[in-house]
C-alpha positions in Angstrom: 116.6 74.5 102.1 117.5 78.2 102.6 120.1 78.4 99.8 117.6 76.8 97.4 114.9 79.3 98.2 117.2 82.3 98.0 117.6 81.6 94.2 113.9 81.1 93.7 112.4 83.2 90.9 109.2 83.8 92.8 111.1 85.1 95.7 113.2 87.5 93.6 110.1 88.8 91.8 108.0 89.2 95.0 110.9 91.0 96.8 111.3 93.4 93.8 107.6 94.3 94.0 107.7 94.7 97.7 110.7 97.0 97.5 108.8 99.3 95.1 105.7 99.2 97.3 107.1 99.3 100.8 110.7 100.3 100.5 114.2 98.8 100.9 114.0 98.7 104.7 110.9 96.5 104.5 112.7 94.1 102.1 115.8 94.0 104.2 113.7 92.9 107.2 112.5 89.9 105.2 116.0 89.0 103.9 117.4 88.9 107.4 114.6 86.6 108.6 115.2 82.9 108.8 112.9 80.4 107.1 110.4 78.6 109.5 111.3 75.3 111.1 109.0 72.4 111.4 107.0 73.2 108.3 105.9 70.8 105.5 105.1 72.1 102.0 102.2 70.2 100.5 101.6 70.2 96.7 98.7 67.9 96.2 97.0 70.4 93.9 99.6 71.4 91.2 100.2 75.2 91.3 98.3 75.6 94.6 100.5 74.6 97.4 99.8 74.8 101.1 101.9 74.5 104.3 101.5 72.5 107.4 103.1 73.9 110.5 104.1 71.8 113.5 104.0 73.8 116.8 106.4 73.1 119.7 103.5 71.4 121.4 103.3 68.9 118.5 100.0 70.4 117.3 99.8 70.5 113.4 98.3 73.5 111.7 97.3 73.7 108.0 97.5 77.2 106.5 95.0 76.3 103.8 93.1 73.4 102.4 95.3 70.6 101.0 93.0 69.8 98.0 91.5 73.1 97.0 92.9 76.2 98.8 91.2 78.6 96.4 87.7 77.2 97.2 88.7 77.1 100.8 89.6 80.8 100.7 86.3 81.6 98.9 84.3 79.8 101.6 86.3 81.5 104.4 85.7 85.0 103.1 82.1 84.4 102.3 81.6 83.6 106.0 82.0 87.3 106.8 79.4 90.0 106.0 81.5 92.3 103.9 78.6 93.8 101.8 79.1 97.3 103.2 82.7 97.1 104.1 84.9 99.7 102.5 88.1 99.1 104.4 89.4 95.6 105.5 92.1 94.7 108.0 93.3 91.1 107.7 95.3 89.3 110.3 97.4 86.7 108.7 98.7 86.5 105.1 99.2 82.8 104.9 99.7 82.0 101.2 97.5 84.8 100.1 94.6 82.8 98.7 92.0 84.7 100.8 93.6 88.1 100.0 93.3 87.3 96.3 89.7 86.3 96.8 88.9 89.7 98.3 90.7 91.7 95.6 89.1 89.7 92.8 85.5 89.4 94.0 84.9 92.3 96.5 85.7 95.3 94.3 83.8 97.8 96.6 86.5 97.2 99.3 88.8 100.2 98.7 91.7 99.4 101.0 93.1 96.2 102.5 95.7 96.3 105.3 97.4 92.9 105.9 99.1 92.3 109.2 101.5 89.4 109.1 102.8 88.5 112.6 104.8 85.4 111.3 107.7 86.9 109.4 109.3 83.5 108.7 106.1 82.2 107.2 105.7 85.3 105.0 109.3 84.7 103.7 108.4 81.1 102.9 105.2 82.2 101.1 107.2 84.6 98.9 109.1 81.6 97.6 106.1 79.4 96.9 103.8 81.6 94.7 103.9 84.6 92.4 102.1 87.4 94.3 102.2 90.0 91.6 98.4 90.5 91.7 98.4 91.2 95.4 101.7 93.1 95.8 101.1 95.4 92.8 97.6 96.4 94.0 97.4 100.0 95.1 94.6 98.8 97.5 97.1 96.7 99.6 99.2 97.7 102.6 101.3 95.1 104.4 102.5 95.3 108.0 105.1 92.7 109.1 104.9 92.9 112.9 103.8 90.8 115.9 104.3 93.4 118.6 101.0 95.1 119.5 102.8 98.4 120.3 104.5 98.5 116.8 101.2 97.5 115.1 99.6 100.5 116.8 102.3 102.7 115.5 102.0 101.4 111.9 98.1 101.6 111.9 98.0 105.0 113.6 98.7 107.1 110.4 95.8 105.2 108.7 93.4 105.5 111.6 91.2 108.3 110.3 90.9 106.7 106.8 89.1 103.8 108.4 86.4 106.2 109.9 85.1 107.3 106.5 83.5 104.0 105.7 82.7 100.7 107.4 85.9 98.9 108.5 86.0 95.1 109.2 88.7 93.1 110.9 89.1 89.4 110.0 91.6 86.9 111.2 92.7 83.9 109.1 91.5 80.8 110.9 95.0 79.1 111.2 96.4 82.2 112.9 94.1 81.7 115.9 95.9 78.4 116.5 99.4 79.7 115.6 99.3 82.8 117.8 97.0 81.7 120.6 96.3 84.5 123.1 98.6 86.9 121.2 96.0 87.3 118.5 93.6 89.0 121.0 96.4 91.5 122.0 96.9 92.3 118.3 93.2 92.8 117.6 93.0 95.0 120.7 95.9 97.2 119.5 94.1 97.7 116.2 90.8 98.6 117.8 92.5 100.9 120.3 94.2 102.8 117.5 90.9 103.2 115.5 89.2 104.3 118.8 91.8 107.0 119.4 91.5 108.2 115.8 87.8 108.5 116.2 88.2 110.7 119.3 90.8 112.8 117.5 88.6 113.2 114.4 85.6 114.2 116.5 87.7 116.9 118.1 88.9 118.2 114.8 85.4 118.2 113.3 83.9 120.1 116.2 86.7 122.5 116.9 88.8 122.9 113.8 87.6 126.4 113.1 88.4 127.5 116.7 92.0 126.2 116.3 92.7 128.5 113.4 90.9 131.4 115.0 93.1 131.1 118.1 96.3 130.8 116.0 95.5 134.1 114.2 94.5 135.8 117.5 97.8 134.6 119.1 99.9 135.8 116.2 101.5 138.8 118.2 102.5 136.3 121.0 103.9 133.9 118.5 106.0 136.6 116.9 107.3 138.2 120.2 108.2 135.1 122.3 111.0 132.5 121.9 110.4 129.1 120.5 110.4 125.8 122.4 113.4 124.7 120.4 115.6 126.8 122.7 114.9 124.2 125.4 115.9 121.2 123.3 118.6 119.1 124.9 119.1 121.6 127.7 118.5 118.9 130.3 120.4 116.0 128.7 120.5 112.9 130.9 119.0 114.8 133.8 115.7 113.9 135.6 112.5 115.5 134.4 109.3 115.2 136.4 106.0 115.5 134.5 103.1 116.4 136.9 99.5 115.8 135.8 96.3 116.5 137.8 95.1 113.0 138.5 93.6 112.3 142.0 96.7 110.4 143.1 98.6 113.7 143.1 97.2 114.4 146.5 99.2 111.5 147.9 102.6 112.7 147.0 102.5 116.3 145.7 104.3 117.5 148.9 107.4 115.4 148.0 108.1 117.5 144.9 109.7 120.1 147.2 112.6 117.6 147.6 113.1 117.5 143.8 113.2 121.3 143.4 116.5 122.3 141.6 117.4 118.6 141.3 115.1 117.9 138.4 113.2 120.0 135.8 109.6 120.0 137.1 107.0 120.4 134.3 103.4 120.5 135.2 100.2 120.6 133.2 98.0 123.7 133.7 95.3 121.7 135.5 97.8 120.7 138.2 99.2 124.2 138.8 96.8 125.2 141.5 97.5 122.0 143.4 101.2 122.6 143.3 100.9 126.3 144.4 98.7 125.3 147.3 101.6 123.3 148.6 104.0 126.2 148.0 105.7 124.4 145.1 106.4 126.4 142.0 106.9 124.3 138.8 109.7 125.3 136.5 107.4 125.1 133.4 103.6 124.9 133.1 102.2 123.6 129.9 98.9 124.8 128.4 97.5 123.8 125.0 93.7 123.8 125.4 91.9 126.0 122.8 88.9 126.7 125.1 88.2 129.3 127.7 88.4 126.5 130.2 92.2 126.6 129.9 92.1 130.2 131.3 89.9 129.1 134.2 92.7 126.7 135.3 94.7 129.8 136.2 91.9 131.6 138.1 93.2 132.9 141.4 96.8 132.0 140.7 97.7 133.9 137.5 99.3 136.7 139.6 101.7 134.0 141.0 103.1 133.1 137.6 105.9 135.6 137.5 108.7 133.3 138.6 108.2 130.4 136.3 107.7 129.7 132.6 104.8 128.9 130.2 105.1 126.5 127.3 102.0 126.9 125.0 101.2 126.2 121.5 99.5 128.7 119.0 96.1 127.1 119.4 95.9 127.7 123.1 93.1 130.0 124.5 94.4 133.5 123.8 93.9 134.9 127.3 96.3 132.2 128.7 99.1 133.7 126.6 98.1 137.3 127.1 97.6 137.1 130.9 100.5 134.9 131.9 103.0 137.0 134.0 106.2 135.0 133.4 108.2 134.3 130.3 106.8 132.1 127.6 108.0 129.5 125.1 106.0 128.9 121.9 105.5 125.3 120.7 105.2 125.1 116.9 102.6 122.9 115.3 102.4 120.9 112.1 99.3 122.7 111.1 98.7 124.5 107.7 98.5 128.0 109.2 101.6 127.6 111.4 103.5 126.0 108.6 102.6 129.0 106.4 103.9 131.4 109.1 107.2 129.5 109.0 107.7 131.2 105.6 108.0 134.5 107.3 109.8 133.6 110.6 112.4 131.3 112.0 111.1 127.9 113.2 110.0 127.8 116.9 110.5 124.1 117.3 108.0 121.3 117.2 106.7 118.9 119.8 104.3 115.9 119.5 101.2 117.6 120.9 99.3 114.3 121.3 95.7 114.4 122.5 96.1 115.9 125.9 98.3 118.5 127.7 100.0 115.6 129.6 101.1 114.2 126.2 102.6 117.6 125.3 104.4 117.8 128.7 105.9 114.4 128.2 107.0 115.3 124.6 108.7 118.4 126.1 110.4 116.3 128.7 111.7 114.0 125.9 112.8 117.0 123.8 114.8 118.5 126.6 116.9 115.3 126.8 115.4 114.3 130.1 116.3 110.8 131.4 114.7 109.5 133.4 111.2 111.0 132.9 109.1 110.6 136.1 105.3 110.7 135.8 103.3 112.0 138.7 99.5 112.4 138.9 99.1 110.4 135.7 96.1 108.3 136.8 94.2 108.2 133.5 91.3 106.7 135.4 89.1 107.4 138.4 90.5 105.6 141.5 88.1 106.0 144.4 85.7 107.8 142.2 87.5 111.1 141.9 88.5 112.8 138.6 91.2 115.2 139.7 93.5 116.3 142.5 92.3 118.9 145.0 92.3 122.5 143.6 92.3 121.1 140.1 89.4 122.2 137.8 87.0 120.5 137.3 87.3 118.1 140.2 84.3 115.8 140.3 83.0 112.8 142.1 82.3 109.8 139.7 79.8 107.1 140.4 79.1 103.8 138.7 75.5 103.5 137.4 73.8 100.4 136.2 71.1 100.2 133.5 68.3 98.2 135.1 67.1 96.8 131.7 70.5 95.7 130.2 72.7 95.5 133.3 75.3 97.7 131.5 77.5 99.8 133.8 78.3 103.4 133.0 79.9 106.4 134.6 77.7 108.9 136.4 78.6 112.5 137.4 76.9 115.9 137.7 77.4 118.5 135.0 78.0 122.2 135.7 74.2 122.7 136.1 73.9 120.0 138.7 72.2 117.5 136.4 73.3 113.8 136.4 75.1 112.8 133.2 76.0 109.3 132.1 79.0 108.3 130.1 80.3 105.1 128.7 82.5 103.1 131.1 85.7 101.2 130.3 87.3 99.0 133.0 91.2 98.8 132.9 93.9 97.4 135.1 95.6 99.7 137.6 99.2 99.5 138.8 98.2 96.9 141.4 96.5 94.6 138.9 93.0 95.5 140.0 90.2 96.8 137.8 89.6 100.6 137.8 87.0 102.6 135.9 87.9 105.1 133.2 86.1 107.0 130.4 86.5 106.7 126.7 88.5 109.9 126.4 90.8 108.9 129.2 91.3 105.5 127.7 92.3 107.1 124.4 94.9 109.2 126.3 96.3 106.0 127.8 96.6 104.4 124.3 98.5 107.5 123.1 100.7 107.7 126.1 101.8 104.1 125.6 102.6 104.9 122.0 104.8 107.9 123.0 106.6 105.9 125.7 107.3 103.1 123.2 109.2 105.6 121.0 111.2 107.0 123.9 114.7 105.6 124.4 115.2 106.5 128.0 113.7 105.3 131.3 110.2 106.2 132.1 109.1 105.9 135.7 105.4 105.9 136.8 105.5 107.5 140.3 101.8 108.2 140.3 101.2 105.7 143.1 97.7 104.9 141.7 95.7 104.9 138.5 96.1 103.0 135.2 98.9 100.6 134.4 100.9 102.4 131.7 102.8 99.9 129.5 106.4 100.8 129.1 106.9 102.4 132.5 108.7 101.2 135.6 106.4 101.6 138.7 108.1 103.3 141.7 107.0 105.5 144.5 107.8 109.2 144.1 109.9 109.2 147.3 112.1 106.4 145.9 112.3 108.0 142.4 113.5 111.3 143.9 116.0 109.7 146.3 117.4 107.5 143.5 117.5 109.9 140.5 117.2 113.5 141.8 120.5 113.7 143.7 122.5 116.4 142.0 121.9 120.2 142.0 120.8 121.7 138.6 120.7 125.4 137.8 117.2 125.0 136.4 116.2 128.7 136.5 119.5 129.9 134.9 119.2 127.4 132.1 115.6 128.5 131.4 116.4 132.2 131.6 119.3 131.8 129.2 117.1 129.9 126.7 114.4 132.6 126.9 116.8 135.2 125.7 116.7 133.8 122.2 114.1 135.2 119.9 113.4 134.0 116.3 113.5 136.6 113.5 110.4 137.5 111.6 109.8 139.4 108.3 106.8 141.3 109.6 106.3 143.4 106.5 106.2 140.4 104.1 103.8 138.6 106.5 101.3 141.5 106.5 101.4 141.8 102.7 100.7 138.1 102.2 97.9 138.2 104.7 96.3 141.0 102.8 96.5 138.9 99.6 95.0 136.0 101.4 92.0 138.1 102.5 91.4 139.2 98.8 91.6 135.6 97.6 89.2 134.4 100.4 86.6 137.0 99.3 86.9 135.6 95.7 86.4 132.0 96.8 83.5 133.0 99.1 81.7 134.5 96.0 82.3 131.3 94.0 81.0 129.1 96.8 77.8 131.3 97.1 77.2 130.9 93.3 77.9 127.2 93.5 75.3 126.7 96.3 72.6 128.4 94.1 73.5 126.3 91.0 73.5 123.0 92.9 70.3 123.8 94.7 68.6 124.3 91.4 70.2 121.2 89.9 69.1 119.0 92.8 65.5 120.4 92.6 65.2 119.6 88.9 66.6 116.0 89.2 64.5 115.3 92.2 61.4 116.3 90.3 62.4 114.1 87.3 63.0 117.2 85.1 63.6 115.7 81.6 65.4 118.5 79.9 68.9 117.0 79.7 70.3 120.1 78.1 69.3 122.2 81.1 70.6 119.5 83.5 74.0 119.4 81.7 74.2 123.2 81.7 73.8 123.4 85.4 76.2 120.5 86.0 78.8 122.2 83.8 78.4 125.5 85.6 78.8 123.8 88.9 82.0 122.0 87.7 83.5 125.3 86.5 82.8 127.0 89.9 84.2 124.0 91.7 87.4 124.1 89.6 87.9 127.8 90.4 87.7 127.0 94.1 90.0 124.0 94.0 92.6 125.8 91.9 93.2 128.3 94.7 96.7 128.5 96.1 97.8 125.4 98.0 98.2 127.2 101.4 94.8 128.8 101.2 93.3 125.5 100.2 94.9 123.9 103.3 93.4 126.7 105.5 90.0 125.9 104.1 90.3 122.2 104.6 91.1 122.8 108.3 88.0 124.9 108.7 85.7 122.4 106.9 86.8 119.1 108.4 83.2 118.0 109.2 82.1 118.9 105.7 84.9 117.0 104.1 84.2 114.0 106.3 80.6 114.0 105.3 81.5 114.3 101.6 84.0 111.4 102.0 81.3 109.2 103.6 79.1 109.9 100.5 82.1 108.9 98.3 82.5 105.7 100.1 78.9 104.5 99.6 78.5 101.4 97.5 77.4 103.1 94.3 76.8 99.7 92.5 73.8 99.3 94.7 72.2 102.5 93.7 70.0 103.4 90.7 71.4 105.7 88.0 69.2 108.6 89.3 70.2 107.9 92.9 73.8 107.9 92.0 73.5 111.3 90.3 71.6 112.7 93.3 74.3 111.4 95.7 77.0 113.1 93.6 75.0 116.4 93.7 74.5 116.0 97.5 78.3 115.6 97.8 79.0 118.8 95.8 76.4 120.7 97.9 78.2 119.6 101.1 81.4 121.0 99.5 79.9 124.4 98.6 78.3 124.7 102.1 81.7 124.0 103.7 83.6 126.4 101.6 81.1 129.2 102.1 81.1 128.8 105.9 84.9 128.4 106.0 85.7 131.4 103.9 83.3 133.6 106.0 85.1 132.6 109.2 88.6 132.9 107.8 87.9 136.4 106.4 86.9 137.7 109.8 89.8 136.0 111.6 92.5 137.1 109.1 91.2 140.7 109.2 91.3 140.8 113.0 94.8 139.4 113.0 95.9 142.1 110.5 94.4 144.8 112.7 96.3 143.4 115.8 99.6 143.6 113.8 99.0 147.2 112.7 
């Protein structure tokens, strides 16, 4: 059978389309796959075949209707409410009839991601039908994967796209039977990824402007301190311990003394006070939080930081970098502003920052070449109703509340003013298999941690002795982990001191000149945005009042378009700075774009477009105003 299919014209054509769309590696994966066993190709309706799969249990599963698979696909898709759906995730390609139905009859759906967990069935499908219509569509993205971790990794880059309009997830009926319980794991991996993307987007929307302000404030520190790349591979195949501030840290923090100079000890800033209280100095403390809260984590202990090292990124609260007494390493970021700085200075080295400081600490451990990496205090939950270890800030008591009307459980804690505050609750499995409560943000951290670990090639040991079960780790007590892996002396301090001697070169004069040019350009763009706001306000008022002078309407619309073009033609690096500042405005504008315009009247469509342009001008005006102040302050600090 296989030789016959390899020469099939459908197969060759479909593979050619897939190679153009997804790349050679994708196609090679299909070629290496075997054809499915125990399948029967049924061709009762000429030109519209289907397939019957016999499972090992003897159960027979039809992928599509024997008599009319096209009508069956139409009925299947019509069973979902996709009226307002803009993005669709489909589990199961089958023979593609339902995908074609969506592309042909649901034009308002902008993007379709197809996850096919049955690679052998997909290979068979490519031999049975010409999929040019599906495979050549720019709306379609195909993921061939059945492992939830890998599906997370493939969906992750698309996550924030799904948040700009309604996203629906549908599973082809036959795949519920083919995959059994596994389908729920796959669906969970998709939902988890979108959940994490939502949390990440929310942070960027609320704090994007602070990030760039901090980078510009920290510019002298960025210039004058060595990059994190000087630590890369310095602890190859040596144990690295990553210490977080979870409540379980209180159980075993004292054991870290036994690992001193036998492992590289990296701690997050929130765990520093706990370690110092036990007379344990970490080798490196990691800090990345943009807020003043990051500086408060060092309250009372900043004067004790002379003998160890700080790893911080350019977005960190400026007073952390300025006040730290020891030597510092700068972590570069894939952000527009830092990438622009790279034009004037040598690269400092990148790390995967993740969504929490613990993610960054883990990424640093990986970058140093550490193996094994031992996690301590990484609860990612609230065992025994406590948020953090002793001395960590802010350590709180967490209670479980119950809504009397709905019976829904939620997390309950006191805020800084002593008022009770409720938060959504998620129950997860701990390392013992019991259920333990966690919050939405902690759950998103767990999701991302599992993603990082899945990409790490070494051994990762969870020696937290409590908290969430982290997939991909080996559970072990800290005492055992230290006795088994931390057995040889390591000249940790000497290695770090030597690495800190390196300092990347910078063309300071050129940097200052380009920053001055940027200030001038921002002033120009600010003026255009101000004029645009006035024009759009007048245009909206006239259309809203049914103003009938089309010549005046066209004049205002043309004037707005000219101003918008002047703004969008700004140099790419300045445009990227603006986009970072106005994430929330761009998100709102994209939501307007993703409305179903075919449902709106002509006048309402026009008003919606005007509203979108108004959001754009508001964002540009606010962004340029903030950037002007921040760039000028940075220039003054470099003088």
